[in-house]
C-alpha positions in Angstrom: 87.7 94.2 117.7 87.1 95.7 114.3 88.2 94.6 110.9 90.9 96.6 109.1 90.6 97.6 105.4 94.0 98.1 103.8 93.6 100.3 100.7 96.4 100.3 98.2 96.8 102.0 94.9 94.9 99.4 92.9 91.7 99.9 94.8 91.3 103.7 95.4 87.6 104.2 95.1 84.8 104.4 97.6 82.7 101.8 95.7 85.3 99.1 95.8 83.7 95.8 96.8 86.0 95.4 99.8 83.8 97.9 101.8 80.8 95.5 101.4 82.8 92.6 102.8 84.3 94.1 105.9 82.2 94.9 109.0 80.4 98.2 109.3 82.8 99.4 112.0 85.9 98.5 110.0 88.7 101.1 109.8 90.1 101.8 106.3 93.8 102.7 106.1 96.2 103.7 103.4 100.0 103.6 104.1 102.1 106.2 102.3 105.4 104.3 101.9 108.0 106.6 100.3 110.5 103.7 99.9 107.9 101.6 98.1 107.1 104.5 95.8 110.8 105.2 95.2 111.5 101.5 94.2 108.4 101.5 92.0 109.7 104.7 90.3 106.6 106.8 91.0 107.0 110.3 89.7 105.9 113.4 91.6 102.8 113.7 89.4 101.8 110.1 90.2 102.3 110.7 93.9 100.2 113.8 93.7 97.5 112.0 91.9 97.5 109.2 94.5 97.4 111.7 97.4 94.5 113.7 95.9 92.6 110.5 95.3 93.2 109.2 98.8 92.0 112.5 100.3 88.6 111.9 98.6 88.1 108.6 100.5 87.0 107.6 104.0 90.5 106.4 104.9 93.1 107.2 107.6 96.5 107.8 106.0 99.7 106.6 107.7 103.3 107.2 106.6 106.1 104.6 106.9 107.0 101.1 105.9 103.9 99.4 104.5 104.5 95.9 105.9 105.6 97.0 109.4 102.7 99.5 109.8 100.1 97.0 108.6 101.1 94.6 111.3 101.3 97.3 114.0 98.0 98.8 113.0 96.2 95.4 112.9 97.5 94.6 116.4 96.7 98.0 117.8 93.1 97.8 116.5 92.9 94.1 117.7 91.7 93.4 114.1 90.2 90.0 113.6 90.6 90.3 109.8 92.4 92.5 107.3 90.6 93.0 104.0 92.2 94.3 100.9 91.8 94.2 97.1 93.6 91.8 94.8 96.3 93.3 92.7 98.4 92.3 89.7 101.3 94.2 91.3 104.1 91.8 92.3 105.3 94.0 95.1 101.8 94.2 96.6 101.3 90.5 96.1 104.6 89.9 98.1 103.4 92.1 101.0 100.0 90.3 101.0 101.7 86.9 101.1 103.9 88.0 104.0 101.0 89.5 105.8 99.0 86.3 105.4 101.6 84.4 107.4 100.8 86.4 110.5 97.3 87.8 110.0 94.0 86.6 108.6 94.0 88.4 105.2 91.1 88.4 102.8 91.6 89.6 99.3 88.5 90.9 97.5 88.4 90.9 93.7 87.2 94.0 92.0 85.0 94.2 88.9 87.4 94.1 85.9 87.9 97.3 84.0 89.0 95.3 81.0 89.6 91.7 79.9 93.2 91.1 78.8 94.3 88.4 76.4 97.4 87.7 78.5 99.3 89.0 81.5 99.2 92.7 82.0 102.3 94.7 81.0 102.5 97.1 83.9 105.9 98.7 83.1 104.4 101.7 81.3 100.8 102.9 81.1 100.9 103.1 77.3 101.9 99.4 77.0 99.1 98.5 79.3 96.6 100.7 77.5 97.5 99.1 74.1 96.4 95.8 75.6 93.4 97.2 77.5 91.8 99.5 75.0 90.5 96.7 72.9 87.9 95.9 75.6 87.9 99.0 77.8 84.7 100.5 76.5 82.8 97.2 76.0 79.3 97.3 77.3 77.8 93.8 77.4 80.4 92.7 74.8 79.7 95.5 72.3 82.1 98.4 71.6 
């Protein structure tokens, strides 16, 4: 019975703290969900970027409905726990909430890239960057 690490688009790096929290024999997975990407309005360029990033990681890639596959894969692996990273994305938060109802889900915070004054504007990158750039390059509080 191994742990399962669910990687999503907000935690695509091999140094994410989630890997330190799961057991050594944990299986890392990414679910390529075309319907999710369509609803989110992901362009072909963004999907290519995601795919190229995922291919650099120690992760098994599955394709299908994210919520359904997460449950199936957890049961097939007899996973005691599912680990994932926290996310400001409301769609991912909804999936995490639903998954928590049937599985033991642990969300691991990442080290923040920036400190925002208010809620993140995630509709367009440029809007987010206008908020984030003020502190994006701070090193110990100095620009």
